[in-house]
N, C-alpha and C positions, 0 to 999 in steps of 0.2 A: 570915082572913088577916091584916087591919090589926092586929087584938088581938095575934096571935100576934108581928107584927113589933114591936108595943111592948114586949112581955115580953123580947125579944131585944136590942133598942135601949135605950139611955138616952139622956136629955137631947135635942137637936136632932135627933139620928138616927132617933128614932122617927118622926117627921114627914116622911116620906119622898115625893116628888113621885112619881105615877105617871103616866108619858105613853108614850101609845102611838103617838103621832103623831111625824114627824121635824120637826126644827127646820128653819128656813130654811135654804138653802146660804149659806155666807158668801161675800162679793163675792172673786172671782179676777183680776178683769181686768188689774190691772197685772202680778200674777204671771204670767198667762197671756201676755202682751205680750212680757215678758222671757224664758220659755220658749221661745217660737217663734223669738227672734231668737237665743237659747242653740241652738237647733238647728242653726244655720247655722256656729256656730263647734265645737261639742263633737259626738261620737259620742252620740246619744240625748239630746242636751242639756244632758249632765250631767258631772260629774268624778269620780264614783263611781256604780255602777250603781243602788244602792237608791233614790238620790235622785230618781229618774224618776217615783216614786208609781206604778208598773206594777203592784204589788199590791193599791194601794187607790183610791179614787175620785178623779177630777178632776185638775186640772192642779197639778204640783208647787207647793209655796209658796217662794216666794223669802224669804227671811229677811233682815231689815233690820237689827234691832237686838235686843240682849238685855241684860236687867239683873234681877239676882237671879234668881227663879223664872220670871220671864217674858220670851216672845221677841215680837217684833212682826214682820209680813211685811209684802210691798211695799204691800199694799191698806190697811194699817193695822190689821189684825186682830190683837188681842191673844190670847196663849196663856199657860196656865200650863205650862210646859213639864217633861216628863219623858224627853226624849231626852237632853238635857244632852251635846251633840254627842258621843252614842253613848258616854257616860259620864264623860269625864274631868272635867268641871265639877260636882265634888263640893262645892264652894263655892258654886256658882250662876254666873250670868252676870256676866262684868263686875266682879269681886269687887275691892274698892276697894284692899285691901292687894296684890293680886297685879298690878293695873293700876298702882299707884304705883310699885312697884319694877320693873316693866318699863319705865315711863316715865324713871324715873331713870336704869337703865342703858343707855337708849338714846343719852341727852345724850352718851355716849363713844363711840356708834359701834353698828354692827348685826351685822357679821360681822369674823372677823379671818383664819380659817383657822389660829389658832395658839391655844395654851393661854392661859386665864385664871384668876384667883384664882376665879372663880364656880364652875368645875368643881368644884375642889377643896371648896366650901363645899357644893354639894350632893350629892356623895358622901360626903363625911363626916357630912350629916346623915341620908342613908339608910343607911349603913354603921353608925353607931352604935345605929340603932333596927330592925334588920333582922338577927338572926343566923344566917340562912341562906344570906348570902352574905359573902364578904372581900374580891372585888376586882369591880370591874364596868368596864362599856364604855359610853359613851353612844352611840347612832345618832340618825338622823333620823325614825325610825318604827318602829311593833311589828313591821311586815313584815319590816323590815332587822334588827331585833335577833332575831326567830326565824330568818330565814336564816342570820345569823350562828352563832347557836348550833347550828343543825344541822351547819355546816361544823366549828365547833369540838368538837364530839361527833366527827364522823368524823376529825378529823386527831388527836384525843387516842386514840381506841380503834384507829386505824386499820383500821375497818371501814366498809363503804359502807351497808348496809342500815338504814332506819328503819323503826319502827312508828309509824302513827297511828291515831286513830279515827275513824270514821265519824260525822260530825255535829259534830266539832270544826273549826274553821277555824283557821288559822294564818297568815293573809296569803297574798297572791298569788305567792309564789315557785316556781319551777317544781317543785320535788320535792315540794310540799306542796299544791298545787292538784289533788289527786286525789283520786277519790271510789272507793267499793268496786265491784269487780266481784261475781261470784256465787261463791258458796260461805261458809264460814265464815271460813277463811283468804285472802286474795287479794291479788295484787299489784294497786296503785292504779292505775284507768284514768284516763287524763287528764279532767279536767273542765274543758278550756279548749283552743280550738285555740292552736298554736305550743307546746305542749309537747310534745318527743320523747318517744316512748314508752320509750326507754332511761332516762329519768330517772324517768317513772313507776315503771319496773320496780324501781328501788330502794327503793319505798316499799310497806309492805305495810301494807293498811288491815282492821281488826277493826272489829268491833262493840263499842259502850261496854257496859260493866258486864258483860263477859263474861270472866270469869276462864277458861273452856275455850278460848275463842278465843286468848288472848294465851299461855296454855299451848301451844297447840298450835302457835302462829309460832314461840315458841323450841324447841320439839321439831324444827322443821324447819330453822332456821335459827341455831341457837344462836349460833354462832362467827362469826355475819356481821351482827348486829344491833349498831350503833353506838348507838341511842338509840331509847327509846320518848318519844314526846311526845304530852301531854294538856294540854287544860285542865282545871285541876282543877275549876273552875267552868264547865262548856260553857255558854256564853252568846251563840254567833252562830247557832243554829238550835234557838230555843227555850232555855230553861233546864233542861238536862238534869242534874240533879244527881245526882252521884255519893256513892256511902257512903264514910266513911272507911277501911272495910274493904279495899273495892277499890283504893282509893290507896295503902294500905300494903300491900297485895300487890303493886301495881306495884313501889313501893320493893323488896320482898324480892326479885322474881323479877329485876329489874335487877341488882341486887347479885349475886345468884347466878351470873347470867350475864356479870358485868364490861360492862354495858351502861350506859348513863347515861340516867337519866331527867329529862326536861326538863319542867317547868310553864310553860305558855304561860299566863303570868298579864297579858297586856294588858288584859284586863277586869277580872279579879278582884284583881290588884295594886292596893293601896293603895285598894280600894274595901270589902274585906270586913275590913280591918283594916291596919295600917301594913305588918304582915310578909303580907299578903295570905291568899291559900289555905293556903300553907305553914303561917303560923302559925296559920291558924284551923283546920285538919286537924291539925296537930304533925305533918307529914311532910315530911321533908327531901328535897326532889331536889338532882340533881347541879349542874343550871343553870335558873336563873329568868328569863324575859324579862316586860319591863314594857314600858308603852305611853305614850300622852301624857298620862295623869294625873301624871305626874312632872313635866310642863311647864306644868300649869295650862291643859291644851288647846293650846298650841303645839305645832306639829310636831316629836316628841322620842321617842324611846326608850332602851331600856338592856337590857343582860342581865349576869348576875353568877353567880358561882360560887365554889368554893374558891380560894385563892391557886395552889395547884397546877396545877387545868386552866387557870386564866385565864393562867398562864406560857407557854401554847402560842401565846396570840395574838401577833402582830407587836406591835411589833419585839422582844419577848422570845423570841418563838417563830416556830414555821413557818406558822402558821396566818392568812393575811393578811385583813384588814379594814379598812377607810378609808372616810373622809367629809370632806367639805370643812367640812359643817353640823354634824357631830357636836360636842356642847358647845357648840354656838350661845351666844353670852352673854344672848340675849335670853330663850332657853327655860330657860336656868339660871336667870335672876333669876326668872322665872314660878315654877318649880319650887322654888325656896329659899321664895318667899314661900307658896306653895299648901303644901308640905310641914310648913311651920313650924305651919300651923295644924292640919294633920292630927296632928301629934305631941303635941298638947296632952290631958291625960290623959282628960278627959272626952269628946273629940271623938265617936269611934266610939260609944260606948255612947249619948249623946244622938241622934245620927243614926239610929243601927239600932234604938233603941225608937221614934223618931216612923216610922220606914218600917214597923214592925211592927204599929204600932195602924194605920195607913194599911190595909195589905193585908188585916188580921185584918176590919176593919169592912166591907171590900168583900166579903170572902169570907162574911161573917155573913148580908149581905144578899141575897147570890147563893142561898145554902144555904137560907133562910127562904122563897125563892120557887122553890125547886125547880128552879131554873138549871142546866143542864150548863156549868157554867162552874167553872175552879179557877184561882186565883193560886197559882203557885210562886214562893218567894222565898229569898234567903239575903242578910242583912245589908241593904243598902240597894238590891239588885238585886232587880227582880221581872218575871214574864212573866205575862200574860194569855192563859189558854189555855180553848178552847171544848170541855170535854171533862168526863166525870164520873170520868177515872181520878184515882185517890189520887197515883200516883207517875208520872213519865215520866222515864228513865232513858237511853233510847237514841231515836235519830232516827226507826227505823221505828215507835215507837209515838206518833207524831203523826198525827192523823188530817188529812190534807191537804185534805178537804172541809171542815172547821170555818174554814178560811180565808174562805172565804163569809162566813160570821157577823162575822169580824173586819171584813172589808171594809166592811160595814154600820156596824158599831162604831165604826170609825176615823172615818167621814164624822160620824157623829152627835157624836163627842167634839172634832170639829173644829168643828162647828157651834155647840158650847158653850163653847167656848174653852179646849180641852183637847188639847195635841200631844204624841202618843206616834209613835215611829219608823213610817215607812210600810211596815210589813212585821207580818204576826201572827207569825212568826218571830224579831222582834226584841223584846229587854228593854227594860225601862223603870227609871229610876233617879230614886231621891228625893235632894235634896241639902240642903245644912245651910241654904240659902237659902228652902226651901219654909216657910212659916209655918203655924201651925196654921189659920187662915183661909183661906191656900191651899189645902191639904188638904181642908178641908170642902166648899170650893167644888167642887173637883175630885172628890170622892167623890159629890156630890149630881149631877153632869154624868154620872158613871160609871153612877150608879142609874138615871137617866133612860134614857141610853144602851141600857142591859142591858134594861130595860123594852121599849124600841122593839124590839131586836134580836129578843126571845123573844116577843113580844105583837103588835107593831104593825107591823112589816116587811112590806112589799110587795114583789110581784115586780118592780114596776118599780123 
């Protein structure tokens, strides 16, 4: 086996350590103390559920500092970070250019609830480099952007129903926090208490990557569907990559039925390219939503469309949407600094090549050892899956029992100084701050952890 590995790898990759024993657990003493106190303040001790570490081992880590490709927790443990605040930190943590721009603008105040020139500057930067939208509206979060896009679609078409896909997450607004019921085409069932059934009844849920299901929905409700909404790069329930042909099919059937196509690019926007998945696949949706990447990680969102559709938004039109912190000057400043870097000619080529080399090296290692493990990736987004399937394009293709292996894997990576999001359904991100040395160290930690998962893990 060692000789076969040497033929596959070149240079330092040939000398891969074999580690069939787990590393000693990192100290979580201070994080544990903070978590116990936080449970007296917040439901489950957190302000967003996945942070509670319920899907992985141990106490949630309380992060104290981030710099470049690294984060440090309250116990002083240092990690190479591939969570990147769930994606927006494409330049890494505490990027000097973003920080300096934010500090400069903060000298003049942090919130006015009034227009500022910074809004114009960021909007111009986006619109000049994105041919898929003509006008936009800033919000305070991706959830708010998607909620507003749905309202806009309903107002523009004067229809009520929407189609969403099982396995796509669009934030926690009532009409979208639904799951599939039984059958090929079904009205959504509420996936959270507190959502009236009448709201969910306006949402039709169909499987991803199924032209048959989408056609059936349109045959049954053709003149009632305001919008079809999809993550063109579904990345909230694994990385369920869709084909360009399926996205083109959605564009065609929406146009035929005078239904608006919404791309939720809260994750893929400015990640897979400056024009997001719309540009990557060259498919033109009617409305696009974006998230906090346009604010350098600060709370911000955005939705955009043609000038004609956006004229429906108040005060020009009858669709109301507002927000005191929309276009907040601090977030706008961070966005100007970050997107200026992203707009440079070689930025995405360099980042995506770096990410591709990283993921391919790991896949070669796993394949050489015959591990039931695949890395699915697009641009600088990746997903570790404990499977032997060549493709996974819908939620029902994910083996839930494989998450037990991820639980072991996550623990071993933390003990080796690598931080991933605390769920096997979450994706990871490579940033421009990850150096070659960082990625080599991370790969070795991943190799050792995979060896332990498949060869050395014990029941305890």
